[in-house]
N, C-alpha and C positions, 0 to 999 in steps of 0.2 A: 519183507523185501520190497523196496520202493524204487521208483525211477531214479531218485537222487542217489540212493545207495549203489545202483548200477553205475551211474556216472562216476561216482566216487571210486568205485572199484577199477573203472577203466583208466584212471589216472596212473595205474601201475604199468600200462601199456605204452612203451615209448615208440615214437616213430623211428623206423629202421635207420640207423646211422647217426641219430641225434639223441641228445639228453632230454628232450622235451616230450611230454606225454601227448597223446592224441586228443585228450579233452581240452587242455589249455591251448593246443595248437588249432582248435576250432574245427576239428574234423568230424565230430559227432553231430549228425543232423537230428536224431531223435533216439530216445531210449525208453522202452515200455516193458513193464513186468505185469503179467497177468496169468493166473492159474498155472503157475509153475514154469511159464515160458518167458524167457528174457529175449526181447526183439530189439536189435540195434541197427540203426541206419548210419552208415559211414560214407563220406565223400572225400576222395583224395585226387590229387593231380600228380602224375608220375609217368615217366617213360620207361622205368625199370619194371619188367614183368615179375620180378621176384618179390617186389614190395607188397602187392595186394595179397599174394599167397601167404607171405610171412605175417602180415597184419591180421589176416582173417584167422589164422591158426592161434595167434597169441590172444586175440580177443576171445575166441571160443574157450581157450584153456583158462583164461581169467574168469569168464563168467560161469563156467561149469564148476568152478571151485567155490562158488557162493552158495550158502545154505538156502535150500528151497527151490533152486533152479533145477528143473528136470530136463528142459529142452532149450536150445539156443538157436535163434534165427538171426543171421547176419546179412544185411543188405549192403553190399559194397559197390558204390558207384565210382568208377575210375575214369578220369579224364586224361587224355594224352597231353603231356607237356609239350609246349612249342619248341621248335629247334632254337638253339642259341642264336642271337642276332648278330649281324655284322657290326663292327664298331661304329658308333654314331647313330645307331638305330635303337629304338626303345626295346628293352628285353621283356621277359615274361613276368616281371615283378607284379604281385598282386594288386598294388595300389596305382594311383594316378599321379603323375608328376604335377607339381604346382604350376600354375600358369606363369609363363616367362622363363621356366627352367629348361634349358636345352639339353644338358648332359649331367649325369651324376655318376660319381666313381667312388667306390669304397676303398679306403686305405686300411689294409688288414695285415696282421702278422701271425695270428694264431698264438704266438708266445709273447709274453711281456718282457720288457727290458731290452728290446732291440732298437729303441729310439723311434718307434713308429709315429708318435705324436710330434716329436721334433721334426721328423721327416715331412709329415703332413703339413705342419705350419710353414716350413720353408718352401715346400712345393707350391702351396697356395700363394705365397708371396711372389714366387717366381712366375707362376702363371699370371698374376696380376700385372707384373712388370711387362711380360711379353704382350699381353693383351692391350695394355695401355699404349705400348708402341705402335699397336695396330689401330689405335683410335678407339679402343673399347674399354675405358677405365671403369672400375667398380663392377666388373662382370664376373667376379669370382666369389664363391661362398665356401665357408668351412663350417660343417656341422660336427660338433664334438659329441659323439655318441658313447664316449667312455664315461658312463653315468656314475660309476663308483669312484673313479679317479680322474676327474676332469682337470687337465693340465694346460689346455689350449689358452684359456684367459691369461695365465701367467706368461706364457711364451709369446703372446700377441701383445702384451702390455695393456690389457683391457680390464677395467673394473666397473662396478656399478650394476644397475638392474636395467633390463631392456624396457623401453617404453611400450605402452600398449595403444594400439590403434584399432578401435572397434573391438573385434574379438581376436586380433592377431598381435603377436609380439613383433617388435621391430628389432632386427639383429643389430648388435653393435658393429662398428666398422673401424678398421685401422689398417694401415699399410695397403690400402686398396682392396681389402678382403672383408666381406660381411660374415660375421661370426655369431653362432648360437651355441650355448654350452650350458649344461647343468651347473657349472661353476658360477654362472650369473644369477642363479635362482636360490642358491643356498650359501650360507656364510662359511668361512674357512673352518670353523669349529663344529660344523654339523655333518656327521657322516651320513651317506645315503644307504639306508638299510631296507632294501626293497626286494620283493620277490618278482618272478618273471612277468606277471600281468602288468605290474606298474612300470617295468622297463619298457614293455611294448607300448603302453599308453603314452609314455614320455616321447618315445621315438615317433609315434604317430603325430603328436602335437608339434614336434620340431619340424616335421615335414609339412603338415597341413595347416598349422596354425601360426606360422611365422611368415612375416611379410618379406619374402626374399627378393621380390622385384624381378628385374631382368637379369638372369644369371646364365653365363655361357657354360661354366663348369662349377658344379657343387662337389667339393671333396667331403667325404664322410669318414672321420676318424673313428675307427671301430675299436672296441675294447679287445683285449686278448680273449682267446677261446673261440668255440664254435657253438654257442648256445643261443639263449633267448634273444639277445641284442641283434645278432646276425640274422636269425630267422625273422624277427620282427621287421627289420629293415627291408628284407627281400619282399615280405608281404605288403609293405607300405609304399615303397618307392621303386619305380622301374629303373633299375641300375643299368648303365651302359657297360659296366664291367668292374672288375676289382684289380687293384694294384697290390702285390704282395711285398712286404718289407721283411728282410731277414739280415742277420749278420752272417759272416762266413762259416762259423763253427757249426759242427754237426748237431749240437744240442738245439740250435735255433733253426737250422734248415729242415730238420725232421718235422718239427711242429709247423713251420711255414708251409711245408708241402701239404700237410693235413688241412691247414686253413684254406689253401687254394683248392683242394679236392672238395672241401665243403661247398665252396661257391660253385664249382662245376656241377656238383650234385644237384643244386637247385637252379641250374642252367644260367648262371651268371658267368659270362666269359672272363678269362683272366687276361688283362691288357699287358701284363708284364711283371717282371720281378726287379726290385731295386735292392741292391746290397748296401747296407749301412755299416759304418765303422770298418771299412775295408782294410785300411792300413793306417799306421801313424808315420808321419814323415819327420825325421830328426833334423837337427840344425845343419847337418851336412847334405840334406836332401835325400837321404836313404830311406826307402820305404820299409817299414817293419810291420809285417802281417801279425799283429798281436792276437787276432782271433782266427788265424788260419787263412787259407786261401781257397778260392774256387767254389765256395758254398752257393753263392748267388747264381752262378752259371749252371751249376748242377741242378739247383731247384727249378730254374727256368726250363731246363731241358726235360726234367721229369714231368713238369706240368704242361709241356708242349707249347711254351711261350718263349718270349725273348727277355734277355737281361737289359733293362732300360739304362742302367748306369751304376757306378760304384762311388759311394760317398766316403771320403776319407775321414779319419778320426782326427778332428781338429778341436783344440780347447775353445776356439772362438765360437764354434757351434753351440757348445754347452753354455758358454757365457752369454751368448745372444738370447738363448731361451730363458735364462734366469732373469734377465733384465728387461725382457719384453721387446728386444730388438733382434729379430731373426738375422742370422749372418747374411742372408740374401739382401736384406735391407741395410744392415749396418756396415757390411764390407762387401759390396757387390762385385768387386774385382777379385775377390779371393777365389782360390781353387774350388772349395766347397760350393760357393755361390754359382760358379760357372757350371758345375755338375748339375745342380738343381735346375738351372735354366735350360740345360741341354735335355734333361728328363722332361721338363715342362713342354719344350718344343716337340719332343717325340710324342708325348701324350696328346697334345693338340693335333698332331698329324694323324694319330690313331682314331681320334674322335672326328676327324675330317673338319677341323676348325682352322 
């Protein structure tokens, strides 16, 4: 029995409520084995009194099952999590915001297929339009953290590789939005087949090694789920909050609520819920709720937040994403574009901008 084999065994212990183990999460300070005794030092940050007790029990059970281990000593250091910040203030994220970045907001859904990236792209363009009218052009950033399926470059009409300035990547820019995505770094025929640590490293680089410049709002387009990418972002970037995107039907709202609860669990406030594909409007102007009704409002209520807006299901939204001209840019007078700008205005108010 060696120190490394103890650490390897501890990879079976998941952090309560998450799929990630305590070793890859960086919670093990030291692990020693000598004369039949396994001694482990663990450091966690939580405000939930149940977490330390549960972790300690699971660690002890894991180690006592190892051959040659007669005694287990667990040193568990617990730091209290800070209270959630007010909108516009830095939150408890483990990292440091890049110089010049005022606010960062995660755009999340929990579930795939709800149009989250389309929503993030149009919201970013709407924010850029609103801020430009205020005399602050080029102050919006969009960080595409959907490492496995980056679609932001297509939707923004961007191609090519980022330039390198010293040790930093220079984000590509279009429609008044600075963009960084894994889609710029791999070709269309290369799938990204990575484990959690590589995802974490990439997100850290997107935050720390990209020349974002002066940014009022950085939107972070998250992948579906509540795993490595979400936890890595919270550790790396102090988020001002998360915006949850869902469609009206129960299959989407149930997962969206879990996604919101994940952010609340790591003390990232929910800034609001946006309902996408709320209805289709026929030629006569009649609203047809193809995916049901009321899901966004219910999700917002269950998460203790507000419904920021309902985006209708318009073919122009899809078409704009396919050709790199988001509907907010291509048809700014359309109903969907007006909704996106209203949500952008509300978000800026919540961020006190």
